Biopython code that builds the backbone (N, CA, C, O; Angstrom):
import numpy as np
from Bio.PDB.StructureBuilder import StructureBuilder

atoms = [
    (1, "MET", "N", (10.032, -0.021, -9.030)),
    (1, "MET", "CA", (9.675, 0.991, -9.633)),
    (1, "MET", "C", (8.101, 0.840, -9.703)),
    (1, "MET", "O", (7.711, 0.020, -10.535)),
    (2, "LEU", "N", (7.193, 1.458, -9.011)),
    (2, "LEU", "CA", (5.558, 1.519, -9.510)),
    (2, "LEU", "C", (5.066, 2.470, -9.992)),
    (2, "LEU", "O", (5.187, 3.546, -9.407)),
    (3, "CYS", "N", (4.427, 2.394, -11.088)),
    (3, "CYS", "CA", (3.766, 3.237, -11.952)),
    (3, "CYS", "C", (2.384, 3.421, -12.086)),
    (3, "CYS", "O", (1.859, 2.468, -11.511)),
    (4, "VAL", "N", (1.655, 4.052, -12.483)),
    (4, "VAL", "CA", (0.217, 4.096, -12.576)),
    (4, "VAL", "C", (0.132, 4.699, -14.192)),
    (4, "VAL", "O", (0.560, 5.844, -14.342)),
    (5, "ARG", "N", (-0.257, 4.173, -15.079)),
    (5, "ARG", "CA", (-0.628, 4.328, -16.548)),
    (5, "ARG", "C", (-1.890, 3.888, -17.092)),
    (5, "ARG", "O", (-2.009, 2.722, -17.470)),
    (6, "ASN", "N", (-2.928, 4.784, -17.175)),
    (6, "ASN", "CA", (-3.868, 4.682, -18.102)),
    (6, "ASN", "C", (-5.123, 3.618, -16.873)),
    (6, "ASN", "O", (-6.006, 2.855, -17.264)),
    (7, "HIS", "N", (-4.813, 3.899, -15.600)),
    (7, "HIS", "CA", (-5.504, 3.194, -14.762)),
    (7, "HIS", "C", (-4.934, 1.718, -14.507)),
    (7, "HIS", "O", (-5.620, 0.864, -13.947)),
    (8, "ARG", "N", (-3.843, 1.519, -14.885)),
    (8, "ARG", "CA", (-3.215, 0.262, -14.759)),
    (8, "ARG", "C", (-2.021, 0.287, -13.707)),
    (8, "ARG", "O", (-1.349, 1.316, -13.780)),
    (9, "ILE", "N", (-1.598, -0.679, -12.697)),
    (9, "ILE", "CA", (-0.682, -0.214, -12.248)),
    (9, "ILE", "C", (0.465, -1.346, -13.185)),
    (9, "ILE", "O", (0.222, -2.288, -13.940)),
    (10, "THR", "N", (1.710, -0.752, -12.734)),
    (10, "THR", "CA", (2.927, -1.235, -13.778)),
    (10, "THR", "C", (3.984, -1.034, -12.966)),
    (10, "THR", "O", (3.976, -0.359, -11.936)),
    (11, "SER", "N", (5.176, -1.804, -13.575)),
    (11, "SER", "CA", (6.480, -1.517, -13.112)),
    (11, "SER", "C", (6.970, -1.259, -14.071)),
    (11, "SER", "O", (8.081, -1.774, -13.944)),
    (12, "GLY", "N", (6.934, -0.731, -15.144)),
    (12, "GLY", "CA", (7.650, -0.007, -16.297)),
    (12, "GLY", "C", (7.787, -1.044, -17.191)),
    (12, "GLY", "O", (8.475, -0.776, -18.176)),
    (13, "VAL", "N", (7.210, -2.437, -17.109)),
    (13, "VAL", "CA", (7.702, -3.675, -18.018)),
    (13, "VAL", "C", (6.435, -3.833, -18.782)),
    (13, "VAL", "O", (5.417, -3.150, -18.888)),
    (14, "ASP", "N", (6.963, -5.311, -19.433)),
    (14, "ASP", "CA", (5.826, -5.430, -20.801)),
    (14, "ASP", "C", (4.720, -6.339, -20.026)),
    (14, "ASP", "O", (4.994, -7.094, -19.093)),
    (15, "ARG", "N", (3.229, -6.106, -20.654)),
    (15, "ARG", "CA", (2.458, -6.423, -19.987)),
    (15, "ARG", "C", (2.559, -8.222, -19.712)),
    (15, "ARG", "O", (2.291, -8.455, -18.534)),
    (16, "ALA", "N", (2.736, -8.941, -20.159)),
    (16, "ALA", "CA", (3.053, -10.474, -19.654)),
    (16, "ALA", "C", (3.682, -10.210, -18.348)),
    (16, "ALA", "O", (3.003, -10.486, -17.359)),
    (17, "SER", "N", (5.329, -9.531, -18.104)),
    (17, "SER", "CA", (5.752, -9.232, -17.090)),
    (17, "SER", "C", (4.979, -8.687, -15.690)),
    (17, "SER", "O", (4.989, -8.993, -14.497)),
    (18, "GLN", "N", (4.424, -7.874, -16.394)),
    (18, "GLN", "CA", (3.603, -7.033, -15.356)),
    (18, "GLN", "C", (2.349, -7.954, -14.656)),
    (18, "GLN", "O", (2.200, -7.862, -13.438)),
    (19, "GLN", "N", (1.340, -8.952, -15.542)),
    (19, "GLN", "CA", (0.951, -10.012, -14.903)),
    (19, "GLN", "C", (1.348, -11.077, -14.020)),
    (19, "GLN", "O", (0.770, -11.645, -13.094)),
    (20, "GLN", "N", (2.616, -11.214, -14.609)),
    (20, "GLN", "CA", (3.434, -12.244, -13.586)),
    (20, "GLN", "C", (3.590, -11.613, -12.376)),
    (20, "GLN", "O", (3.479, -12.107, -11.254)),
    (21, "TRP", "N", (3.852, -10.498, -12.682)),
    (21, "TRP", "CA", (4.144, -9.589, -10.984)),
    (21, "TRP", "C", (3.111, -9.523, -9.967)),
    (21, "TRP", "O", (3.249, -9.528, -8.744)),
    (22, "LEU", "N", (1.932, -9.452, -10.745)),
    (22, "LEU", "CA", (0.584, -9.423, -10.228)),
    (22, "LEU", "C", (-0.074, -10.471, -9.548)),
    (22, "LEU", "O", (-0.986, -10.270, -8.747)),
    (23, "ARG", "N", (0.439, -11.771, -9.897)),
    (23, "ARG", "CA", (0.061, -13.122, -9.911)),
    (23, "ARG", "C", (1.057, -13.704, -9.034)),
    (23, "ARG", "O", (0.840, -14.847, -8.630)),
    (24, "SER", "N", (2.265, -13.020, -8.621)),
    (24, "SER", "CA", (3.215, -13.318, -7.915)),
    (24, "SER", "C", (2.644, -13.190, -6.382)),
    (24, "SER", "O", (3.347, -13.589, -5.453)),
    (25, "LEU", "N", (1.348, -12.621, -6.142)),
    (25, "LEU", "CA", (0.781, -11.988, -4.639)),
    (25, "LEU", "C", (0.557, -13.416, -4.076)),
    (25, "LEU", "O", (-0.126, -14.172, -4.766)),
    (26, "GLN", "N", (1.092, -13.899, -2.818)),
    (26, "GLN", "CA", (0.933, -15.123, -1.988)),
    (26, "GLN", "C", (-0.141, -14.418, -0.553)),
    (26, "GLN", "O", (0.062, -13.248, -0.228)),
    (27, "ALA", "N", (-0.775, -14.902, -0.118)),
    (27, "ALA", "CA", (-0.987, -14.731, 1.354)),
    (27, "ALA", "C", (0.410, -14.892, 2.618)),
    (27, "ALA", "O", (1.112, -15.837, 2.976)),
    (28, "GLU", "N", (0.337, -13.641, 2.947)),
    (28, "GLU", "CA", (1.506, -13.833, 3.965)),
    (28, "GLU", "C", (1.141, -14.632, 5.395)),
    (28, "GLU", "O", (1.968, -14.950, 6.251)),
    (29, "ASP", "N", (-0.185, -14.857, 5.437)),
    (29, "ASP", "CA", (-0.374, -15.733, 6.829)),
    (29, "ASP", "C", (-1.692, -16.489, 5.975)),
    (29, "ASP", "O", (-2.647, -16.065, 5.324)),
    (30, "PRO", "N", (-1.324, -17.457, 6.254)),
    (30, "PRO", "CA", (-2.800, -18.701, 5.080)),
    (30, "PRO", "C", (-3.829, -18.560, 6.062)),
    (30, "PRO", "O", (-4.864, -19.152, 5.756)),
    (31, "ASN", "N", (-3.855, -17.858, 7.317)),
    (31, "ASN", "CA", (-5.016, -17.849, 8.122)),
    (31, "ASN", "C", (-5.078, -16.275, 8.665)),
    (31, "ASN", "O", (-4.353, -15.990, 9.618)),
    (32, "PRO", "N", (-5.874, -15.315, 8.118)),
    (32, "PRO", "CA", (-6.882, -15.950, 6.975)),
    (32, "PRO", "C", (-6.231, -15.411, 5.675)),
    (32, "PRO", "O", (-5.592, -14.363, 5.575)),
    (33, "PRO", "N", (-6.524, -16.372, 4.625)),
    (33, "PRO", "CA", (-5.884, -16.336, 3.058)),
    (33, "PRO", "C", (-6.598, -14.955, 2.678)),
    (33, "PRO", "O", (-6.050, -14.327, 1.772)),
    (34, "LYS", "N", (-7.415, -14.560, 3.084)),
    (34, "LYS", "CA", (-7.669, -12.894, 2.203)),
    (34, "LYS", "C", (-6.960, -11.561, 2.813)),
    (34, "LYS", "O", (-7.086, -10.397, 2.433)),
    (35, "GLY", "N", (-6.062, -12.167, 4.029)),
    (35, "GLY", "CA", (-5.447, -11.304, 4.651)),
    (35, "GLY", "C", (-4.453, -10.486, 3.666)),
    (35, "GLY", "O", (-4.696, -10.635, 2.469)),
    (36, "GLN", "N", (-3.107, -9.442, 4.089)),
    (36, "GLN", "CA", (-2.410, -9.252, 3.064)),
    (36, "GLN", "C", (-1.964, -9.986, 2.445)),
    (36, "GLN", "O", (-1.961, -11.138, 2.879)),
    (37, "LYS", "N", (-1.424, -9.743, 1.262)),
    (37, "LYS", "CA", (-0.461, -10.894, 0.264)),
    (37, "LYS", "C", (0.810, -9.657, 0.027)),
    (37, "LYS", "O", (0.829, -8.429, 0.115)),
    (38, "TYR", "N", (1.727, -10.619, -0.285)),
    (38, "TYR", "CA", (3.130, -10.164, -0.728)),
    (38, "TYR", "C", (3.768, -11.106, -1.898)),
    (38, "TYR", "O", (3.687, -12.333, -1.848)),
    (39, "GLY", "N", (4.410, -10.402, -2.956)),
    (39, "GLY", "CA", (5.102, -10.969, -4.271)),
    (39, "GLY", "C", (6.251, -10.220, -4.495)),
    (39, "GLY", "O", (6.889, -9.532, -3.697)),
    (40, "TYR", "N", (6.415, -10.408, -5.531)),
    (40, "TYR", "CA", (7.898, -9.566, -6.059)),
    (40, "TYR", "C", (7.929, -8.118, -5.982)),
    (40, "TYR", "O", (7.936, -7.272, -6.877)),
    (41, "GLY", "N", (7.950, -7.994, -4.432)),
    (41, "GLY", "CA", (8.219, -6.311, -4.306)),
    (41, "GLY", "C", (7.042, -5.673, -4.178)),
    (41, "GLY", "O", (7.063, -4.537, -3.705)),
    (42, "ILE", "N", (5.733, -6.295, -4.584)),
    (42, "ILE", "CA", (4.732, -5.543, -4.198)),
    (42, "ILE", "C", (3.666, -6.252, -3.042)),
    (42, "ILE", "O", (3.613, -7.473, -2.893)),
    (43, "SER", "N", (2.900, -5.368, -2.319)),
    (43, "SER", "CA", (2.064, -6.063, -1.463)),
    (43, "SER", "C", (0.404, -5.514, -1.868)),
    (43, "SER", "O", (0.185, -4.593, -2.655)),
    (44, "TYR", "N", (-0.457, -6.146, -1.285)),
    (44, "TYR", "CA", (-1.824, -6.325, -1.543)),
    (44, "TYR", "C", (-2.713, -6.057, -0.276)),
    (44, "TYR", "O", (-2.322, -6.768, 0.649)),
    (45, "GLN", "N", (-3.406, -5.544, -0.050)),
    (45, "GLN", "CA", (-4.203, -5.516, 1.291)),
    (45, "GLN", "C", (-5.390, -4.884, 1.255)),
    (45, "GLN", "O", (-5.588, -3.781, 0.747)),
    (46, "ARG", "N", (-6.333, -5.701, 1.891)),
    (46, "ARG", "CA", (-8.045, -4.737, 1.893)),
    (46, "ARG", "C", (-8.212, -4.047, 3.013)),
    (46, "ARG", "O", (-8.227, -4.616, 4.104)),
    (47, "PHE", "N", (-8.363, -2.681, 2.876)),
    (47, "PHE", "CA", (-8.439, -2.314, 4.191)),
    (47, "PHE", "C", (-9.893, -1.939, 4.860)),
    (47, "PHE", "O", (-9.974, -1.454, 5.989)),
    (48, "GLY", "N", (-11.113, -2.241, 3.968)),
    (48, "GLY", "CA", (-12.284, -2.377, 4.122)),
    (48, "GLY", "C", (-12.900, -2.884, 3.012)),
    (48, "GLY", "O", (-12.261, -3.166, 1.998)),
    (49, "PRO", "N", (-14.246, -3.045, 3.121)),
    (49, "PRO", "CA", (-15.102, -3.631, 1.793)),
    (49, "PRO", "C", (-15.030, -2.937, 0.730)),
    (49, "PRO", "O", (-15.193, -3.513, -0.346)),
    (50, "GLN", "N", (-14.764, -1.498, 0.770)),
    (50, "GLN", "CA", (-14.626, -0.875, -0.851)),
    (50, "GLN", "C", (-13.111, -0.192, -0.822)),
    (50, "GLN", "O", (-12.851, 0.699, -1.631)),
    (51, "ALA", "N", (-12.120, -0.646, 0.143)),
    (51, "ALA", "CA", (-11.153, -0.134, 0.084)),
    (51, "ALA", "C", (-9.805, -1.092, -0.158)),
    (51, "ALA", "O", (-9.502, -1.791, 0.809)),
    (52, "ALA", "N", (-9.278, -1.158, -0.903)),
    (52, "ALA", "CA", (-8.001, -2.434, -0.894)),
    (52, "ALA", "C", (-6.904, -1.974, -2.158)),
    (52, "ALA", "O", (-7.373, -1.862, -3.291)),
    (53, "MET", "N", (-5.350, -1.700, -1.915)),
    (53, "MET", "CA", (-4.353, -1.168, -2.394)),
    (53, "MET", "C", (-2.922, -2.042, -2.897)),
    (53, "MET", "O", (-2.009, -2.500, -2.211)),
    (54, "TYR", "N", (-3.053, -2.054, -3.781)),
    (54, "TYR", "CA", (-1.461, -2.236, -3.974)),
    (54, "TYR", "C", (-0.803, -1.306, -3.712)),
    (54, "TYR", "O", (-1.192, -0.168, -3.974)),
    (55, "TYR", "N", (0.796, -1.650, -2.912)),
    (55, "TYR", "CA", (1.344, -0.771, -2.366)),
    (55, "TYR", "C", (3.090, -1.464, -2.398)),
    (55, "TYR", "O", (3.216, -2.670, -2.612)),
    (56, "HIS", "N", (4.185, -0.693, -2.197)),
    (56, "HIS", "CA", (5.371, -0.659, -1.898)),
    (56, "HIS", "C", (5.852, 0.593, -0.868)),
    (56, "HIS", "O", (5.727, 1.799, -1.082)),
    (57, "GLY", "N", (6.348, 0.037, 0.130)),
    (57, "GLY", "CA", (6.929, 0.754, 0.862)),
    (57, "GLY", "C", (8.755, 1.152, 1.009)),
    (57, "GLY", "O", (9.592, 0.447, 0.444)),
    (58, "GLY", "N", (9.012, 1.978, 1.578)),
    (58, "GLY", "CA", (10.569, 2.301, 1.473)),
    (58, "GLY", "C", (11.239, 2.961, 2.520)),
    (58, "GLY", "O", (10.478, 3.584, 3.260)),
    (59, "GLU", "N", (12.301, 3.008, 2.773)),
    (59, "GLU", "CA", (13.050, 3.483, 4.150)),
    (59, "GLU", "C", (14.665, 3.770, 3.873)),
    (59, "GLU", "O", (15.434, 2.892, 3.480)),
    (60, "LEU", "N", (15.058, 5.170, 4.148)),
    (60, "LEU", "CA", (16.531, 5.205, 4.030)),
    (60, "LEU", "C", (16.273, 6.085, 5.562)),
    (60, "LEU", "O", (15.265, 6.546, 6.097)),
    (61, "PRO", "N", (17.791, 6.045, 5.952)),
    (61, "PRO", "CA", (17.920, 6.745, 7.072)),
    (61, "PRO", "C", (17.288, 8.355, 7.022)),
    (61, "PRO", "O", (17.510, 9.195, 6.150)),
    (62, "GLY", "N", (16.712, 8.450, 7.844)),
    (62, "GLY", "CA", (15.978, 9.646, 7.678)),
    (62, "GLY", "C", (14.349, 10.069, 6.595)),
    (62, "GLY", "O", (13.707, 11.118, 6.540)),
    (63, "PHE", "N", (14.201, 9.100, 6.071)),
    (63, "PHE", "CA", (13.258, 8.848, 5.071)),
    (63, "PHE", "C", (12.100, 7.662, 5.314)),
    (63, "PHE", "O", (12.240, 6.498, 5.689)),
    (64, "ASN", "N", (10.959, 8.382, 4.970)),
    (64, "ASN", "CA", (10.117, 6.878, 5.013)),
    (64, "ASN", "C", (8.921, 7.267, 3.878)),
    (64, "ASN", "O", (8.447, 8.402, 3.833)),
    (65, "SER", "N", (8.566, 6.365, 3.121)),
    (65, "SER", "CA", (7.632, 6.499, 1.840)),
    (65, "SER", "C", (6.260, 5.178, 1.665)),
    (65, "SER", "O", (6.453, 4.043, 2.099)),
    (66, "PHE", "N", (5.444, 5.424, 1.242)),
    (66, "PHE", "CA", (4.565, 4.331, 1.134)),
    (66, "PHE", "C", (3.690, 4.923, -0.626)),
    (66, "PHE", "O", (3.213, 6.026, -0.891)),
    (67, "VAL", "N", (3.764, 3.907, -1.337)),
    (67, "VAL", "CA", (3.218, 4.304, -2.638)),
    (67, "VAL", "C", (1.999, 3.229, -2.755)),
    (67, "VAL", "O", (2.301, 2.036, -2.780)),
    (68, "GLY", "N", (0.500, 3.651, -2.836)),
    (68, "GLY", "CA", (-0.209, 2.812, -3.271)),
    (68, "GLY", "C", (-1.328, 3.052, -4.354)),
    (68, "GLY", "O", (-1.687, 4.215, -4.537)),
    (69, "HIS", "N", (-1.900, 2.047, -5.079)),
    (69, "HIS", "CA", (-3.273, 2.102, -6.104)),
    (69, "HIS", "C", (-4.234, 1.316, -5.867)),
    (69, "HIS", "O", (-4.213, 0.089, -5.771)),
    (70, "ASP", "N", (-4.993, 1.953, -5.782)),
    (70, "ASP", "CA", (-6.438, 1.270, -5.583)),
    (70, "ASP", "C", (-7.187, 1.271, -7.378)),
    (70, "ASP", "O", (-7.711, 2.297, -7.811)),
    (71, "PRO", "N", (-7.123, 0.245, -8.052)),
    (71, "PRO", "CA", (-7.592, 0.585, -8.783)),
    (71, "PRO", "C", (-9.201, 0.387, -9.360)),
    (71, "PRO", "O", (-9.516, 0.635, -10.524)),
    (72, "ASP", "N", (-9.802, 0.073, -8.696)),
    (72, "ASP", "CA", (-11.276, -0.082, -8.407)),
    (72, "ASP", "C", (-12.146, 1.337, -8.113)),
    (72, "ASP", "O", (-13.258, 1.692, -8.504)),
    (73, "ASN", "N", (-11.156, 1.981, -7.259)),
    (73, "ASN", "CA", (-11.711, 3.377, -7.060)),
    (73, "ASN", "C", (-10.852, 4.712, -7.681)),
    (73, "ASN", "O", (-11.067, 5.892, -7.405)),
    (74, "GLU", "N", (-9.786, 4.157, -8.628)),
    (74, "GLU", "CA", (-9.109, 5.349, -8.970)),
    (74, "GLU", "C", (-7.970, 6.104, -8.271)),
    (74, "GLU", "O", (-7.326, 7.096, -8.611)),
    (75, "VAL", "N", (-7.925, 5.297, -7.156)),
    (75, "VAL", "CA", (-6.859, 6.124, -6.107)),
    (75, "VAL", "C", (-5.542, 5.743, -6.348)),
    (75, "VAL", "O", (-5.252, 4.596, -6.690)),
    (76, "THR", "N", (-4.539, 6.835, -6.157)),
    (76, "THR", "CA", (-3.294, 6.458, -5.922)),
    (76, "THR", "C", (-2.622, 7.754, -4.680)),
    (76, "THR", "O", (-2.677, 8.982, -4.736)),
    (77, "LEU", "N", (-2.117, 6.985, -3.805)),
    (77, "LEU", "CA", (-1.820, 7.619, -2.677)),
    (77, "LEU", "C", (-0.259, 7.198, -2.533)),
    (77, "LEU", "O", (0.302, 6.109, -2.657)),
    (78, "VAL", "N", (0.284, 8.683, -2.178)),
    (78, "VAL", "CA", (1.943, 8.673, -2.234)),
    (78, "VAL", "C", (2.283, 9.574, -0.558)),
    (78, "VAL", "O", (1.986, 10.715, -0.203)),
    (79, "ILE", "N", (2.981, 8.508, 0.129)),
    (79, "ILE", "CA", (3.152, 9.795, 1.257)),
    (79, "ILE", "C", (4.566, 9.372, 1.353)),
    (79, "ILE", "O", (4.970, 8.221, 1.191)),
    (80, "TRP", "N", (5.305, 10.451, 1.643)),
    (80, "TRP", "CA", (6.760, 10.543, 1.897)),
    (80, "TRP", "C", (7.330, 11.465, 3.205)),
    (80, "TRP", "O", (7.078, 12.641, 3.467)),
    (81, "THR", "N", (7.849, 10.882, 3.639)),
    (81, "THR", "CA", (8.182, 11.802, 5.302)),
    (81, "THR", "C", (9.662, 12.195, 5.032)),
    (81, "THR", "O", (10.161, 11.709, 4.017)),
    (82, "ASN", "N", (10.370, 12.944, 5.741)),
    (82, "ASN", "CA", (11.770, 13.150, 6.138)),
    (82, "ASN", "C", (11.544, 12.709, 7.503)),
    (82, "ASN", "O", (11.989, 13.638, 8.178)),
    (83, "LEU", "N", (11.135, 11.879, 8.237)),
    (83, "LEU", "CA", (11.541, 11.385, 9.369)),
    (83, "LEU", "C", (11.329, 9.740, 9.375)),
    (83, "LEU", "O", (10.423, 9.105, 8.835)),
    (84, "THR", "N", (12.378, 9.279, 10.107)),
    (84, "THR", "CA", (11.961, 7.418, 9.545)),
    (84, "THR", "C", (10.945, 7.254, 10.913)),
    (84, "THR", "O", (9.800, 6.916, 10.613)),
    (85, "LEU", "N", (11.130, 7.390, 11.948)),
    (85, "LEU", "CA", (10.099, 6.918, 13.173)),
    (85, "LEU", "C", (9.482, 7.777, 13.784)),
    (85, "LEU", "O", (10.078, 8.709, 14.324)),
    (86, "SER", "N", (8.178, 7.650, 13.826)),
    (86, "SER", "CA", (7.056, 8.444, 14.555)),
    (86, "SER", "C", (7.567, 8.346, 16.296)),
    (86, "SER", "O", (8.384, 7.521, 16.708)),
    (87, "PRO", "N", (6.995, 9.203, 17.002)),
    (87, "PRO", "CA", (7.499, 9.257, 18.248)),
    (87, "PRO", "C", (7.018, 8.043, 18.977)),
    (87, "PRO", "O", (7.630, 7.815, 20.020)),
    (88, "ASP", "N", (6.119, 7.264, 18.680)),
    (88, "ASP", "CA", (5.264, 6.051, 19.251)),
    (88, "ASP", "C", (6.113, 4.916, 18.622)),
    (88, "ASP", "O", (5.776, 3.796, 19.007)),
    (89, "GLY", "N", (7.225, 4.962, 17.666)),
    (89, "GLY", "CA", (8.227, 3.734, 17.187)),
    (89, "GLY", "C", (7.536, 3.452, 15.905)),
    (89, "GLY", "O", (8.290, 2.903, 15.101)),
    (90, "ARG", "N", (6.448, 3.639, 15.510)),
    (90, "ARG", "CA", (6.246, 3.106, 13.934)),
    (90, "ARG", "C", (7.077, 4.265, 12.615)),
    (90, "ARG", "O", (7.393, 5.450, 12.512)),
    (91, "THR", "N", (7.120, 3.324, 12.014)),
    (91, "THR", "CA", (7.673, 3.856, 10.428)),
    (91, "THR", "C", (6.538, 4.988, 10.253)),
    (91, "THR", "O", (5.338, 4.732, 10.352)),
    (92, "THR", "N", (7.082, 6.336, 9.969)),
    (92, "THR", "CA", (6.514, 7.536, 9.672)),
    (92, "THR", "C", (4.917, 7.240, 8.792)),
    (92, "THR", "O", (3.768, 7.465, 9.173)),
    (93, "ALA", "N", (5.375, 6.720, 7.643)),
    (93, "ALA", "CA", (4.551, 6.553, 6.466)),
    (93, "ALA", "C", (3.277, 5.555, 6.754)),
    (93, "ALA", "O", (2.133, 5.723, 6.332)),
    (94, "GLN", "N", (3.825, 4.306, 7.702)),
    (94, "GLN", "CA", (2.648, 3.644, 8.267)),
    (94, "GLN", "C", (1.980, 4.450, 9.212)),
    (94, "GLN", "O", (0.751, 4.518, 9.248)),
    (95, "ALA", "N", (2.681, 5.029, 9.936)),
    (95, "ALA", "CA", (1.733, 5.940, 11.242)),
    (95, "ALA", "C", (0.554, 6.849, 10.634)),
    (95, "ALA", "O", (-0.498, 7.020, 11.250)),
    (96, "LEU", "N", (0.836, 7.465, 9.269)),
    (96, "LEU", "CA", (-0.024, 8.169, 8.607)),
    (96, "LEU", "C", (-0.826, 7.393, 7.643)),
    (96, "LEU", "O", (-1.804, 8.072, 7.331)),
    (97, "LEU", "N", (-0.821, 6.457, 7.150)),
    (97, "LEU", "CA", (-1.507, 5.822, 6.327)),
    (97, "LEU", "C", (-2.976, 5.768, 6.827)),
    (97, "LEU", "O", (-3.924, 6.034, 6.089)),
    (98, "PRO", "N", (-3.126, 5.336, 8.382)),
    (98, "PRO", "CA", (-4.595, 4.714, 8.464)),
    (98, "PRO", "C", (-5.398, 6.454, 8.641)),
    (98, "PRO", "O", (-6.560, 6.714, 8.331)),
    (99, "ILE", "N", (-4.441, 7.369, 9.181)),
    (99, "ILE", "CA", (-5.435, 8.768, 9.074)),
    (99, "ILE", "C", (-5.520, 9.077, 7.557)),
    (99, "ILE", "O", (-6.567, 9.622, 7.207)),
    (100, "VAL", "N", (-4.694, 8.850, 6.696)),
    (100, "VAL", "CA", (-5.088, 9.554, 5.305)),
    (100, "VAL", "C", (-6.191, 8.478, 4.483)),
    (100, "VAL", "O", (-6.936, 8.792, 3.555)),
    (101, "LEU", "N", (-6.094, 7.544, 4.924)),
    (101, "LEU", "CA", (-7.014, 6.336, 4.164)),
    (101, "LEU", "C", (-8.390, 6.670, 4.804)),
    (101, "LEU", "O", (-9.341, 6.580, 4.027)),
    (102, "ASP", "N", (-8.683, 7.060, 6.158)),
    (102, "ASP", "CA", (-9.463, 7.311, 6.678)),
    (102, "ASP", "C", (-10.481, 8.778, 6.159)),
    (102, "ASP", "O", (-11.690, 9.005, 6.192)),
    (103, "GLU", "N", (-9.555, 9.380, 5.801)),
    (103, "GLU", "CA", (-9.810, 10.716, 4.688)),
    (103, "GLU", "C", (-10.303, 10.576, 3.478)),
    (103, "GLU", "O", (-11.144, 11.379, 3.074)),
    (104, "VAL", "N", (-9.858, 9.517, 2.684)),
    (104, "VAL", "CA", (-9.963, 9.271, 1.478)),
    (104, "VAL", "C", (-11.481, 8.572, 1.110)),
    (104, "VAL", "O", (-12.337, 8.938, 0.305)),
    (105, "TYR", "N", (-11.439, 7.321, 2.116)),
    (105, "TYR", "CA", (-12.657, 6.458, 1.632)),
    (105, "TYR", "C", (-13.399, 7.071, 3.287)),
    (105, "TYR", "O", (-12.887, 7.095, 4.407)),
    (106, "VAL", "N", (-14.652, 7.469, 2.856)),
    (106, "VAL", "CA", (-15.550, 7.683, 3.640)),
    (106, "VAL", "C", (-16.199, 6.509, 4.479)),
    (106, "VAL", "O", (-16.793, 5.588, 3.920)),
    (107, "GLY", "N", (-16.037, 6.603, 6.002)),
    (107, "GLY", "CA", (-17.044, 5.819, 6.477)),
    (107, "GLY", "C", (-15.520, 4.336, 6.869)),
    (107, "GLY", "O", (-16.037, 3.227, 7.000)),
    (108, "LEU", "N", (-14.362, 4.325, 6.985)),
    (108, "LEU", "CA", (-13.208, 3.520, 6.486)),
    (108, "LEU", "C", (-13.286, 3.378, 8.340)),
    (108, "LEU", "O", (-13.954, 2.442, 8.780)),
    (109, "SER", "N", (-12.688, 4.194, 9.200)),
    (109, "SER", "CA", (-12.718, 4.466, 10.628)),
    (109, "SER", "C", (-11.388, 3.371, 11.086)),
    (109, "SER", "O", (-11.409, 2.646, 12.081)),
    (110, "LEU", "N", (-10.252, 3.472, 10.081)),
    (110, "LEU", "CA", (-9.409, 2.321, 10.743)),
    (110, "LEU", "C", (-8.467, 2.845, 11.992)),
    (110, "LEU", "O", (-8.202, 4.027, 12.208)),
    (111, "PRO", "N", (-8.030, 1.745, 12.747)),
    (111, "PRO", "CA", (-7.584, 2.333, 14.266)),
    (111, "PRO", "C", (-6.191, 2.770, 13.769)),
    (111, "PRO", "O", (-5.548, 2.174, 12.905)),
    (112, "THR", "N", (-5.724, 4.120, 14.558)),
    (112, "THR", "CA", (-4.720, 4.656, 13.753)),
    (112, "THR", "C", (-3.446, 4.566, 14.894)),
    (112, "THR", "O", (-2.507, 5.362, 14.861)),
    (113, "GLY", "N", (-3.544, 3.625, 15.767)),
    (113, "GLY", "CA", (-2.271, 4.019, 17.113)),
    (113, "GLY", "C", (-2.251, 4.741, 17.932)),
    (113, "GLY", "O", (-1.600, 4.548, 18.959)),
    (114, "ALA", "N", (-3.212, 6.149, 17.636)),
    (114, "ALA", "CA", (-3.178, 6.924, 18.669)),
    (114, "ALA", "C", (-4.370, 6.663, 19.776)),
    (114, "ALA", "O", (-4.296, 7.253, 20.854)),
    (115, "ASP", "N", (-5.479, 5.767, 19.501)),
    (115, "ASP", "CA", (-6.582, 5.751, 19.645)),
    (115, "ASP", "C", (-6.520, 5.344, 21.037)),
    (115, "ASP", "O", (-7.557, 5.182, 21.680)),
]
sb = StructureBuilder()
sb.init_structure("model")
sb.init_model(0)
sb.init_chain("A")
sb.init_seg("    ")
for serial, (resi, resn, name, xyz) in enumerate(atoms, 1):
    if name == "N":
        sb.init_residue(resn, " ", resi, " ")
    sb.init_atom(name, np.array(xyz, "f"), 0.0, 1.0, " ", f" {name:<3s}", serial, name[0])
structure = sb.get_structure()
């Protein structure tokens, strides 16, 4: 479970375990090392100079989700859909993510896949 309490991201466990959880993040691809990172059930990605989120996604047949938190900008984003795949074959929460991020972060202009 991913929770935001008092502007801190937490898994509902004590502070030492939370710090270990956040330190678990490792670059998914060492080239570039500042790219997407993954740890104990959590990812971290920078979408632009002023936009980065810790996040987790999920999927069940017929449903798709994205939950993210940007502690620097105090933004928490939840996308829940009742459709697993978009018409172009992407998971629906991931297909919506760049569109929503472009609305939240002024000037971000991420590729949407529909471009």
